[in-house]
N, C-alpha and C positions, 0 to 999 in steps of 0.2 A: 379522505385526504391522504396522500403519501406522507410517511414519516421515515425516518432511518432507524426504526425498529425491525433491522433487517438482520436474517442468519446469512452467512457466507459458507458454501459449499466449494469443493473446486479438487484438483488433481495435478495443478502445475501445467497443464495444458490448457484447461477451461475451468470456468467459475460461475456460481450463479448467487444472485440474491434471492432471498424467500423471506415474504412479509410474515406478519405474526398470525395470518390465517393459513399459511401453506401455499402461497402463490409465487411461483417463480416470477418475479417482477422484471428482472434483468439478467440477460446472459447472451454474452458474445460466443458464436459459433463460428468456425470450428477452433478458435484460438483468442486470446485474451483481447486482442484489438480489432476483432472481427466486426462486421455489421452485427447488431444485437438482435439475434432471434426474437427474443421477448424483451419488450422495452417499455411496458406500460408505467415503469418508475418514471419515465419521462412522458408521460401522457400522448400517444399519438395523435395528432391532430383531427384524424377521420374517428367518427363516432361509433364504427362498426366493432369494436373491441379486438382490434387485430394486435397481435404482440404480446398475446396472455397465454399463460400455462398456469391455470388453477383448477383445483379439487373444492367444489361447494358442496357442504352438508347441507341438505335441504333441511328447514326450519332450524338453522344455526342459531346457536346463544352465546357460546363462549369458546375461547382456545387458550391452549397452554403450548409452550414451547421450550426445548431444551436441545443443548448438544448430548450427545453421546459423550461420556467423560473421555477427555485426553483424545479427542477426535473432532474432524469436522463434519461428522455425521450428524444431521439434525433431525428431531422428532418433533412433529406437530401434531397436538391432539385437539380436536375438534368435538365440541359436545353440542347437541340440540335440545331443543326445549322438552323433548320426550323421555330423555335418558339416554339416548343411543350416542354412541362415540366411535370415531376413526382415529386410527394413528397413522399419519403420513410419515413416512422415512425417507430422507432425502440424502444422496451422495453421489459423488463422482469416483467410480473405484481407482484406486491406486494402491499396488501391492508388487512384491517381487515375483518374476515371471520368467524362465527359461533363463536366469541369470542378468535380467536386466529389469528394470522399474516398468511396469505396465500402468500406463495412464492413459487412456484411450479419450478420443472424442465421446463422452457418454455420460450422461444423467439419468441415475435410475431413482424409480419412486415405487416405494412399495406402500399399498393402502391395507391396513390391518383392523378388522372390527375388534373394537375393544369392548363395547357394550352394547347388546341390543342387536338391531337390523338398522344400522344407518343407510339411509338414502342418499347418492351423491349423484355428482355430474361433472363430468371432466370436459373442460374447455380448453383446446389445445390450437393455438392459430399462430404460428410462427409469422413473423413478418419479414418484410424485403427491404432492402436500401432505406434503413433507419425509419422504419414504419411507414414507408411509402405504400407498399402493397402486401398484400396478404399472399402466403406461398400458395403456388397450385398444388392441388391434392391427388393421388392417386392412391390405390390399395391392393392390398393382396388378401390372402386367406386370413391372415392375423397380423398383418402390419400395414401401415400408412406411409406414403412415400409425400415428403413436402419438399417442393422444387423451388430453389431459390437461386438468386442468379450465380453466387459463387459455391454453391456447395448443394447437395441433397441429403435432406435429414431423414432418417427412419424412425418410426414407432413401431416396437415391436411388444405386443400386450398381451396379457391373458384377459384383460377387461373386455366385456363383448363391443365387437369392433364397431357395431353399429350405433351403441350408446356413444363411442367417442366420434364417430363420425356425425352423428346428428344431434351431438349434445343432449342427450335424452337421459332422464334421471335411471338409476339403477340400484337395486339393492344388494349391498356389500355383505354376503354370508360367509366369506372365506378370505384370506389374504389374495391380494391381486398386486400385479407388477406392471408398470410401464417403463421399458429401456428405449432412450432416447439417443440417438447416436447417427454415424454416418451410414450411408445406403450400403450396409452390408449385411447379408442375411446372418442370422444367430443359429448354429449348428446343433444347440443343444435347447432343451425347456426352457421358457421364460422364467418360472420359478427356480429351477436349478441355478440357473446363471445367475439371478438377481440375489438369492440366498448364499450362494458361493463367495460373490462377488462383494458382497456385504460382510460377511466375517472375515475375508482375507484384507480387506481394506480396514476394518477394525483392529485386527492385528497388527497392520502395518503401521497405524498412526500410534497406537499404544507403544510398539518399539520404540518408533520415533522418539516420543515424549521421555522414554525411559533413558534414552541416551544424552539428554538435556541436562545441563549443570544449572540448575536453578537455585536462587536465595531461597532460604529456610521461611522468610515471611512472603506473604503474596503470591504462594505458588499458582494457585489456580488463574490469577490474572497475567503472570508471566507466561503460562503454558498458552494461554488462549492467544495472547499477542504472538508469541512464537508461531504457533501453527497458522495463524491469519496472515504473518508475514511470509510463511512458506508457500501459502495459496496464492500471493502475488508474484511470484516467480513464475517464469516461463521456461521450463527446465530444458526443451531443446537448443536454447542458445545460452541459457544463462541469465537473461534479462532479467530486472526487477521491475515491475510497474509501481507508480506513483500511487495509484488506487485503482480500482475495477470499474470505476464508471467516468462519465464525461458529463459535464455540465450542470451538476449539483450546484447550486449558488452558493458562493461563500455567506452571503446574506440575503434577505429575502429581495427583490427585484432589484439586485445590485448590479447585474451586467456581469459581475464578476464569476463567469460560467468558463469553465475551462475543461479540456479533455485531457485525462491524466491517465491514459492507458498505455503510457509510454516509458520509456527507462531514463529518466533524469539522473546522470553520471553523480551530482551530489547527494540526491536522496538514496541512491544505491548503496552509497558509501555508507551512510547512516545504518541502513539495511542490513547489509551484511557483518558490520561491525558487531551490531546487537546480537545476531544469530550466532556469529563466531564467540563472541562472550559466553554464550550458553552452551558452545561445545557442538553446533551445528556446522561443521566446516565444509560440507559438501556443496552448501549454497554458495558460500565463500569461494570455493574452488570453482564452481561454474560461471560465476560471476567474473571471476579474474579472467577466465577463457573469453567471455564476451567483452570485457571492457580493453583487453589488449587488441582484440579483432578490429573494434571501431575505432581504437587509438591509432594503430597501424594504417588503416585506411584512412583515416582524418589526416594524416601527413603532419603539417605544422598548424592546424587550425583544428581545436577540438570543440565540437558542439556542446552544448549543455544538455542536450536531450537527444534521443535516438530513439527508432522504433525499434520492437522487441525482435525483429531480425535483423537488426543492425543498420537499417535503411536510414538516410541522412535526410530524407525529405518528408516533412510532416505537414504539407500544405494545409493550412487552416480553412476552413469554411464553414458557413451555418447552414443548417437544413431546418427546412419549413414544415418537414412532415412530423415532426414533433413538438409538442407545444412547451415542452420542458417540465420540471420538475414542478408539481403545483400550478402547471403552466406558466411558470418563471422562466421564458425564453432569455436569450436565444441558446438552441442546442448546437454546440459547435464539435466539430470532427477536425483533428488535426490540431496541431498547436504551433502558433507562430514563434515560440520561443526557440525553435530549433535554429533559426535565422540570427538569434541574438547573440552578443559578446558577452560571456560570463567569466571572468578570468578566473574564478574559483574553481573551474573544472579540472586545471592541472592538478590542483593540490589532490583534489579527490580522487584521482585515479592513481595519485602516487601513494596516498593514503591508504587505498583500498589495497594496493599492491606490494605493501609493506611486510605485513605478515607473512606473504608468499616467501620471502627469504628467511625468516625465522621460524616459520611453525614446521616442525619435524613430523606431523601428522600428515601433511599433505603428501600426495604421490609423488611430485617431482618439485622440491623448494626450487626457488629462484637462484638464477647463477649470474656471471659476470653478463652475457649476451641479454638477458632480461634486464640487467641494471642499463646497459647502453640504450634500450629502447626508452626505457622511462628519463634517462638524461636528457632527450630530445625535448620531453615535455617539461624538464624543469628549467630548460633553457627559456622556454617560453614564458613560465611562469616569473622567472628572473627578468625578462625584459618587459612583461606587462603588469608588473603589481601594482605601478603608479601609475597606470593609464585608465581613462574611464571605462565603465562598463554599465549593462543594465542590473547588476546586483543579483542577489539571491533571492529576491521578491520579484524580479524579472519586470521591472519598469517598462512600460511600453514607450513612455514619453519623455525620459530624461536620462540622461549619461553623467555619471559621477565616480569618483576613484573611490569605490567603497571598501570600507575597512575590513568587513568580512572577507572581502575577494582577496583584498592584500595579505590578510593574515593566513589564507589559505595557500597563497602563493608562498608565503614565507614557509608554511609547513611542508609544502613540497620539497624545497631546497633542504630543510631541516631533516627530514627523513632520507633524502639521498645521501647527505652526509652520514646518517647512522647506518643505512645499507652499506655504503662504501666501505667504512670502517669495520662492519662484520665481515665482508669479503676480502679484507687485506689490501683493499686500493688506497694506500695513505694519500697519495697526491689528490685522487679525486675526493676524498673525504675533506680535505683541505680547502680545496675549489669550492664545494659546498656549502661548507662551514662558513666560508668568507662572504658567499651571497646570502646566505640566510641571516647572518650578522647585520650586513648592510639593510637588507629588507626591514629586519626588526628595529633597527635605529630610527630609518625613515617613518615607518609607522608611529612610532613611540613620539615623535615630533608632530607629524603631520595630521594623525587621527586624535590626538590629544588636545582638547580644548581647556586652556588654562582656567578661563573663566567659569566654565561650568563643573571642572574638575572630573571629566569624564572623557572617555572614548566615545567619540560620536558616529553616526551613520557613514560618514564619507570625510574626506580629507576637507580641512576648511568649511565645513557643514556643522552648525549646532544641533541639528535635530537627533534625536535618541532613536536607537534601533536595538532590538532584542538579540539580534544575531550576535552582537559582541560579548553577549553573556558565554558564548562558548570557548573564549580564549583561554581558559584554565585547562578546559579538556582536551584541548590541540596543544596544550604546552607552550602556548605564547609567554603566558604570565602566571605565575604562582597565585593561587586564589587568595592567599595573604597579601599580595601586594597592595598598598595602599590606593593605587590607581585603580586596581579593580574593584576595591570594596568601595571607592566613592561612586565608580562608575554604576555598579548595582545599584546603589543607594539613589542615584538621579534616576534612573530606568524604572525601579519601582515606584517612585513618586510620579512618574510622567505617563508610563504604560500601564501600569496595575489597574484592572478595573475589578474591584471585588477581590475573588481568588483567583482570578484569570489574567493573563498579560495578552495585549496587543502585540504586533509585529512592530509598529510605527504608529505614530499618531497625525503626522502631516499628511495633507490630501495628496492624493496621487491622480493618476489617470482617470478614477472612477469615483473621487471625492474622498472624503474621510472616511478611513476604514471603521466598520460597525461592530464587528464581532471579534472576540478573542481568537488566537491562533494556538491551537492546542500543544503543539510542539514547543512553544514559545514558552507557554507554561511549565512544561516539563524541564527545559532549559533552566527557568528560574527555581524551580525546585532542586535542581542539581547544584546551582549556585549557591542556593541558600545554605545546602549541605556542605558544600565546599568552604564556606567562611564561618563555619560553625554554629550556623542558625538552624540545627539539625531538627528540633521541636517544632518549629515553623515549615520547615519542609515536608515532615510527615504528615503535618495537619493538611497542608495544601494536596498532599499526594492522595491522601485519602478522600480529600473531597473530589479530586479528578477521577477516582475510581469510581465514585458515587455518578459521575456524569455519563458513564460509559451506557451503553444500550444494556437492555436485561440480560443478553448473551454476552456482555463484556467486550464490545467492540466501540471504537471511536471513529468520527469522521474527522475532516479537516478544521472546521471551525465551529464556533460555540457563542450563543447568546448568554455573555456574563450575567445579564439579570435573571433570564428564565430556565437557563441550561440547556436550552435547546440545541440540538446538533445540526450543523450546516456543512455544505462543503461536500466534496467528493468521499466516497466512501467504498470499503475501510481505507482510511488514510494510512500508509505505511509509517511516516514520520510519525504519527500520533502513537500508533502501536510500539515503534521503537521507544518513545518517550516512557511508556509503561515498563519496560523491561530496563532500561538504563537506571529509572529512578527505584525502582524497586532492588536492583543488585546494590546500587549505591546507600540505599537506607537500610536494607534489612541487615538485622542481627545474623551472625554467622552461625553455622549450623553446630560449631562448638559452643559457643555463648548460649545457644538457645537450648542445648541437650546437655 
């Protein structure tokens, strides 16, 4: 049975999920949103084992798995019943070469005997069209070519080629290497390339981690979260994907199966803000390039989500060739949310861009011309803040004036006023301050439920929603405002399940939510700390860390009773929550030392 105990490797061009026995169960090639060449995570409907990439140790008994410290290089050690063992080292190359970052379409696996004479069987069966067909295979003297409709993959290896082609066992008596990438010949020895790329990739990531400004406490958790967020970026365009997978359900047989391999403007803001708080400014710089490009192309209507290339069409469809995670379909490709109206996106873009005007570390800080571009988005926010939309949770069957969307529209105008003041544009600063003040007053009147003594999900709607917990972090209200404190108390009474938080409780298009939403639990932790309940916040944070996989990762959702993870993986929102909570709760270095 599939579980989400998965390692993630990648290089900001490609990524792969590897299970506890060293099988690559999911990898989209040649980029993060491509067809999955390896798709056994979602169980191909055909029973011929297509879409797998596994290294089987004969007479297998147990496995161990870990990351090489401060890197996304994963080591899986398999032991058999006779004392033999093999270590599988997986990574995607990433390092500096010729003055730029080298991150090819390439996955490298090294098989190293640890004890005895392990007998292995390699099964490599790339699939095409979302598991619909197996790739046609040709071969040369030391390589295999897999012909797919969109690309051709080449495996170059020093494993006996016949053993790979015929999937026959062989004895591993020395390290062997499998280099899977684009259909290009390798001009040097397989072992030499694999070893050198491993050393350089390890050095790159160790250097990247050394540049992070991490909190004193929970350092390893923050480092793993930061690396994982970095792996969810597509460096060529600067896009940030919400997760590497599609259609892992939010709850068993719920039908809440979505494709998250795209760039949500809202989610990406939280990702780049978290990475930037650690000093990883290049991700923010690249994302600003991406978001400014899509916003200019969008004109006066900004979508909530775009493809990683910036495409605005993400037509949603279901594929029958994949049965789904644990057989729980449907498997969806594309996301209908691109057609939705979600007014918070205007605030998300401006919030993302604000630091562009203040951060002296950036190559070219924002100027008046950049500000003028953002003003057009601000005008949309000011015009739409009290209009119905689909909201942060992308309801497909109803429209409301969602409080979160309205607050984000306020944030757009508020930040424009701050930027204008910074640029010395006094008249524009006054203009945007007036807009922000008006929106703030309307929200405080329309979203506040006097009977419930709480800010609710939408204007005139009494239901509660976890998204209003971000009000203090956005600067809308101070955390000690009595209205926020009472809102927090209502939310924890209605949405808390054990040590976790639901997004909302009311039924939606798919019925009542079953599982907790991990980022909401982190918002709750932050809110508790903000109102002075820090001991409770630390306890809940430690509990969330205990809910991670063995390698320190989180998906989108969690069963509050069993702790089992559900939803797409790894979820950037959830990994952001780890970073933010750790930074908020940690003792300072000065205090600790």
